[in-house]
NUTOR-226804 format. One line per field, with one value per residue (C-alpha): residue number from 1; residue in one letter; y negated, x negated, z negated. Coordinates in steps of 0.25 Angstrom, whole numbers. Example, Ala and Ser with C-alpha at 12.3 -4.5 7.8 and 13.67 -1.06 7.14 Angstrom:
// NUTOR-226804
n [1, 2] $
res [A, S] $
c2 [18, 4] $
c1 [-49, -55] $
c3 [-31, -29] $
// end
This chain:
// NUTOR-226804
n [1, 2, 3, 4, 5, 6, 7, 8, 9, 10, 11, 12, 13, 14, 15, 16, 17, 18, 19, 20, 21, 22, 23, 24, 25, 26, 27, 28, 29, 30, 31, 32, 33, 34, 35, 36, 37, 38, 39, 40, 41, 42, 43, 44, 45, 46, 47, 48, 49, 50, 51, 52, 53, 54, 55, 56, 57, 58, 59, 60, 61, 62, 63, 64, 65, 66, 67, 68, 69, 70, 71, 72, 73, 74, 75, 76, 77, 78, 79, 80, 81, 82, 83, 84, 85, 86, 87, 88, 89, 90, 91, 92, 93, 94, 95, 96, 97, 98, 99, 100, 101, 102, 103, 104, 105, 106, 107, 108, 109, 110, 111, 112, 113, 114, 115, 116, 117, 118, 119, 120, 121, 122, 123, 124, 125, 126, 127, 128, 129, 130, 131, 132, 133, 134, 135, 136, 137, 138, 139, 140, 141, 142, 143, 144, 145, 146, 147, 148, 149, 150, 151, 152, 153, 154, 155, 156, 157, 158, 159, 160, 161, 162, 163, 164, 165, 166, 167, 168, 169, 170, 171, 172, 173, 174, 175, 176, 177, 178, 179, 180, 181, 182, 183, 184, 185, 186, 187, 188, 189, 190, 191, 192, 193, 194, 195, 196, 197, 198, 199, 200, 201, 202, 203, 204, 205, 206, 207, 208, 209, 210, 211, 212, 213, 214, 215, 216, 217, 218, 219, 220, 221, 222, 223, 224, 225, 226, 227, 228, 229, 230, 231, 232, 233, 234, 235, 236, 237, 238, 239, 240, 241, 242, 243, 244, 245, 246, 247, 248, 249, 250, 251, 252, 253, 254, 255, 256, 257, 258, 259, 260, 261, 262, 263, 264, 265, 266, 267, 268, 269, 270, 271, 272, 273, 274, 275, 276] $
res [M, R, N, C, N, I, R, F, V, A, L, L, G, A, V, G, T, A, A, V, L, C, V, P, A, A, A, Q, Q, S, S, I, A, G, K, W, D, V, G, A, G, Q, A, N, Y, T, L, E, F, G, W, P, E, E, H, A, K, L, M, G, T, P, S, T, G, R, S, V, V, I, D, P, P, D, G, K, I, P, F, Q, P, W, A, M, A, I, R, N, A, R, D, K, I, H, T, E, P, A, R, M, K, S, R, D, L, D, S, Q, A, K, C, Y, P, T, G, V, P, R, F, A, N, R, G, G, P, F, I, T, V, F, P, D, K, V, L, M, Q, I, E, Y, G, H, E, Y, R, I, I, Y, T, D, G, R, P, R, L, P, R, Q, I, K, L, W, N, G, D, A, R, G, H, W, E, G, A, T, F, V, V, E, T, T, N, L, N, G, F, A, W, L, D, V, I, G, S, F, L, S, D, Q, A, T, V, V, E, R, F, T, M, M, D, A, N, T, M, K, W, T, G, T, V, T, D, P, S, V, F, T, K, P, W, T, M, G, W, N, Y, T, R, S, K, V, Q, G, A, E, A, E, L, W, E, Q, A, C, A, E, G, N, H, F, P, E, W, D, E, I, Y, A, R, E, L, A, P, K, S, S, K, P] $
c2 [12, 18, 23, 35, 48, 59, 66, 54, 56, 70, 70, 59, 69, 58, 56, 44, 38, 46, 38, 25, 28, 32, 18, 8, -1, -13, -5, -1, -13, -21, -11, -14, -28, -31, -33, -22, -16, -10, 1, 0, 3, -2, -5, -19, -16, -8, 1, 15, 16, 12, 3, 6, 10, -5, -12, 0, -4, -18, -18, -7, 1, 16, 17, 24, 28, 29, 22, 17, 22, 31, 35, 39, 48, 46, 33, 25, 16, 17, 5, 4, 4, -11, -13, -2, -11, -23, -16, -9, -21, -30, -18, -17, -34, -35, -35, -41, -56, -62, -57, -59, -70, -75, -63, -53, -56, -52, -61, -61, -66, -79, -79, -77, -70, -55, -51, -38, -26, -31, -37, -24, -22, -34, -34, -26, -37, -41, -40, -47, -42, -54, -51, -56, -52, -46, -54, -49, -55, -53, -60, -60, -73, -77, -69, -64, -57, -61, -49, -52, -40, -49, -46, -58, -59, -58, -69, -71, -64, -73, -78, -71, -70, -65, -57, -55, -55, -44, -39, -30, -17, -8, 8, 16, 13, 7, -8, -8, -21, -23, -33, -42, -54, -51, -61, -51, -59, -51, -39, -27, -24, -30, -22, -29, -18, -27, -28, -36, -47, -37, -26, -22, -17, -9, -7, 1, -2, 11, 14, 27, 26, 12, 7, 14, 8, 16, 5, 8, -2, 4, -4, -4, -13, -7, -16, -13, 1, 14, 16, 12, 15, 16, 12, 15, 13, 11, 0, 2, -9, -17, -16, -30, -34, -45, -59, -57, -49, -62, -64, -67, -79, -75, -85, -84, -99, -107, -113, -98, -94, -80, -80, -72, -81, -94, -87, -85, -98, -104, -97, -96, -106, -118, -121, -122, -129, -141, -143, -154] $
c1 [-10, -21, -26, -32, -30, -34, -34, -41, -52, -52, -56, -67, -73, -80, -77, -83, -74, -61, -64, -64, -51, -44, -44, -34, -33, -39, -50, -53, -53, -62, -72, -79, -82, -97, -110, -113, -126, -125, -133, -132, -147, -153, -139, -142, -152, -145, -131, -137, -149, -158, -172, -181, -196, -201, -190, -191, -207, -204, -194, -202, -191, -190, -178, -165, -163, -148, -137, -124, -114, -108, -97, -100, -108, -120, -121, -121, -112, -104, -106, -101, -113, -113, -113, -125, -134, -132, -137, -147, -152, -152, -158, -170, -173, -170, -185, -190, -187, -194, -184, -172, -161, -151, -140, -152, -153, -145, -134, -139, -151, -144, -139, -125, -114, -117, -104, -95, -98, -115, -110, -108, -122, -130, -129, -121, -109, -102, -89, -78, -63, -52, -36, -36, -50, -64, -76, -89, -103, -116, -128, -133, -128, -121, -109, -95, -84, -70, -60, -46, -37, -25, -18, -18, -19, -33, -37, -34, -41, -48, -56, -70, -78, -91, -86, -74, -59, -59, -47, -46, -39, -41, -39, -42, -56, -60, -60, -56, -60, -56, -63, -61, -62, -77, -85, -94, -106, -112, -121, -120, -135, -149, -151, -137, -126, -113, -98, -88, -78, -68, -72, -66, -72, -67, -75, -72, -78, -77, -79, -86, -90, -91, -105, -104, -97, -93, -93, -90, -88, -81, -82, -71, -73, -70, -78, -93, -91, -85, -77, -76, -89, -92, -103, -105, -114, -111, -114, -116, -113, -125, -130, -129, -115, -105, -111, -126, -122, -127, -127, -140, -142, -147, -144, -145, -141, -146, -161, -165, -176, -176, -189, -184, -170, -180, -186, -173, -168, -180, -182, -167, -159, -166, -170, -153, -151, -158, -154, -144] $
c3 [-69, -65, -50, -51, -38, -43, -29, -23, -34, -31, -19, -21, -30, -38, -53, -52, -42, -52, -63, -54, -47, -60, -65, -65, -51, -58, -65, -53, -45, -55, -54, -43, -49, -52, -47, -37, -30, -17, -12, 4, 5, 16, 25, 25, 34, 43, 38, 47, 41, 30, 34, 46, 42, 43, 35, 25, 25, 24, 11, 5, 4, 11, 21, 16, 30, 27, 36, 26, 36, 30, 42, 55, 46, 55, 49, 62, 64, 76, 85, 99, 109, 109, 97, 92, 105, 99, 84, 89, 97, 84, 75, 86, 86, 71, 68, 79, 75, 87, 96, 88, 92, 80, 86, 83, 67, 55, 53, 38, 41, 46, 34, 38, 29, 27, 33, 30, 27, 25, 14, 6, 7, 4, -10, -20, -22, -34, -35, -42, -43, -42, -43, -28, -23, -24, -23, -18, -18, -16, -16, -2, 4, -7, -1, -5, -2, -6, -2, -4, -11, -14, 0, 7, 22, 31, 37, 52, 62, 69, 55, 54, 43, 40, 28, 35, 27, 16, 11, -1, -8, -19, -15, -28, -32, -20, -16, 0, 8, 22, 29, 43, 50, 50, 60, 66, 65, 51, 54, 46, 42, 47, 59, 68, 64, 67, 68, 74, 70, 72, 63, 48, 36, 25, 12, 2, -15, -20, -35, -35, -50, -60, -55, -39, -31, -16, -3, 11, 24, 35, 49, 59, 72, 85, 93, 86, 84, 88, 74, 60, 51, 37, 28, 12, 1, -14, -24, -38, -49, -53, -67, -69, -72, -79, -78, -78, -62, -55, -39, -37, -26, -11, -4, 13, 17, 27, 25, 21, 30, 38, 47, 59, 57, 57, 72, 79, 75, 79, 93, 97, 88, 86, 101, 102, 91, 96, 111, 111] $
// end
């Protein structure tokens, strides 16, 4: 039986999407499998704009000057005032290590897990589809997500995880993932955007054509934001697939040295650890 919703296809007005929707459901699901490259631009630094001028010069690449926030239309994360103040303070101090405390440093600089939804822009995923789950792996920090699709119950609300508790289902050509049970410790970008442990993140992975997959992530967290908001970008299928589509080792582990973190540790944490 084919899953081909002609009215929906007409509304989309996309031939590539129509072709994807008009194939058997099993083929739609397997189509997301493989190695993907992420097109999130400079979103890891900040979701709301490209690299600032000084960082662009350091990296030798012009700033995109572009927000990946697609709703609201102004491209701004709808922080509550108190949360905006925290994010802005982190942004202001993050280039001044001498003034930083541990709480001011990006969670990834301390080798903490990426968290959701930041997982989506830390390198293109290698996706494997199983009958009861979808496995997503990225090179950064040997990280992975297991998204169950078999209808199993969620974890108890009091259990909080870096990448949360994810459940997925299929809506035509779109793989929909709802993640709860986040611990609220992971930042969303380098400059300090954040959510709380009350957040829910709904991601949509939509096949646009054989080699393009649209990703959107909607964040709902009434304790931090004034309303739900959505970010988005595309993945493109990597030219290298099959047995040659390797995930290179990119380890962030105890023993690695990050100068700013070393300075903060020596200044703030080492004296505390030496006390009896």
